[in-house]
C-alpha positions, 0 to 999 in steps of 0.5 A: 625412749628405751633410754628414759623406760630403763631409766624409770625401770631402774628408778623403783630403788630410788634409795640406796645403801651406803656402800662403804667398799671405794668404787673404781673405773671399769669395776662394773660393766657400762651402764646400769647397776645397783643394791637394794635392800628393805626390812619392816617390822610390826608388833602389837599386843604387849609390845606396839612397836613399828619400824621399817627400814629400807634403801637400794643403790643407782650406779651408772658406768662408762668407760672413764665416769661413775655417776651414782645417786645413794640413802638410807631411810629409817623410822621406829615408832613405840607405843605412837611415840618416835624413837627414831627417824632419819633418811639421807640421799647422796648423789656423786660424780667421778671423773677420770682425768688423765689416768684412771688413778686420779680424778675430780669428783662433785658430790651433793647430799641432804640429811635429815635426823630429828633424834639430832635436832636436825632438821636438814642439813644439805650440802655439795661441794667438789674435790680431788681423788687419788688412787694410791695402791692397787694390788691382788694381794694387798687391795686397793687403797684411796685419797680423797681431798676436796672442799664444800659448803652446807646449810643446816636447820634445826628442829630447836630452837638453835640457830641455823648455819652456813659452813664452809668446809674442806673434807678429807677421807681414805678409804681402802678395800681388800677382797680376802678371797671370792665370797669374802672381803673387807672396806673401810672409809672414814671422813674428816670435815674442818670448818675453814675458820675455825679447825676446832668445829669439825665431823668425822665419821668411819664406816667399817663393812664385811661383806659375804658374797652369798650368791651371785645377787645376793649379799650380807652385810655387816657395818660398824659406823662411828660418828664425832661431832666436835660442836653439836646442837644443844642437848644432843651428844657429841658422838654416835655409832651403830651396826648394821647387818643386812642382806643386800640384792645388787642389780645388774649383770648377772642379775635375772631380773635386770637381764630381762628388763634390759633384754626386753627394753633394747629388742629390736623386734617390731620396731619401726626402725627394723629395716635400716641396714646391717652394721658390720664391724671387721678386724683388719689385718696389715699386710706388712708387704702392702704397706709403701708409706707411713699413713698406709697403717695406724703405727707412727707417732700422734701428737694433741696439744696435751698427750701423744700416742707411740704405736707399733706394727704389733698391736701395742704402744704407750700414751703419754701425758703432758711431756711425759708427767704420766705415761701408760701402757696401750693395746690398739685394734683397728676396726672398720665398720661397713654396710657389706660384709668382707675384708677387702670392702673394709679395708678400702674405707677411708675413715677408721675405727681404732680401739685402745685398751689401756693398761694399768701398773700390772699389765689389767686392761682399764678403760677402752676409749674409741678414736676415728683415724683418717690417714695423718688425723685421729679424733677421739671423743671423751664425755664432752671433750674432743681429741685430736690428734695429728700424725 
């Protein structure tokens, strides 16, 4: 019930500003976060004009997946005549494969723009995303490759379309300092059966972090359609300066909501046993056989762990195609205090932390260990290892 209350609270800001900066695993803590902005202007007298634009963003992160919904709504009316009317909504899901640098993504999008004769453009597709480079000094660089199906209906006599397109994009982000960053993304989407018919879009953004939750964003956008509808120009340019409120960790409003919705005060389940987590330290003089410790070599169907007693190790995927370093901590849970009880417990919890190329922590995974069996749950997939 609390999950649905929390989702309802967050969904109040359904539309979202289209963030240009690439999103990566571990950028945000697990759970909900997002952004919101809006503006409204109304003039009467010598100038008769009404202008409004609003948006927001909802994102949900886990250790190996990112889901978000984002979009925008914009309209302008001058002397009872519409001069701008467009909206955009996109849902995207990114799931990590065997390392944070590789992922697959699925997406669906709808767009309307009456002044481009676009009644609706609906598309859905999937692809792969690769993080080509990442460093504090030079930023992050991504490449995406995929395909999608689109259905287009127009507001005038242009015939409706159903197309299959390839989709590729490059994206880049660089943090200049703690308050200023730049980002860039460029899409190229040709038809599968006619490469001369393509759509491209390029967005560049400069962001200034004014406070922990308030940003100033400047976006420059350029769109190009090689074969647009009749009476519609091939290219469009747009500039936008916005104040953006980002909710999530550090946001006082969201923090208060989480505290309220996750509070256990005056709840019916208040009498349940308290769970105590105790970190287990292994004394080498107590080790009699390999099964007394988590150390050793563990093999699964596609991957393997090599574990050392000092809390370090390595993870290998597909016989060495990809390797990464890990650290591990052994935790035991029980309804009683005391490390002796925790050490004696038959099944223990192992927390494995994966490190990137520069030794910084990436994703975190939990496994259950019992003698010569190690079991982990990653999304809907169960991974089993034997020593």
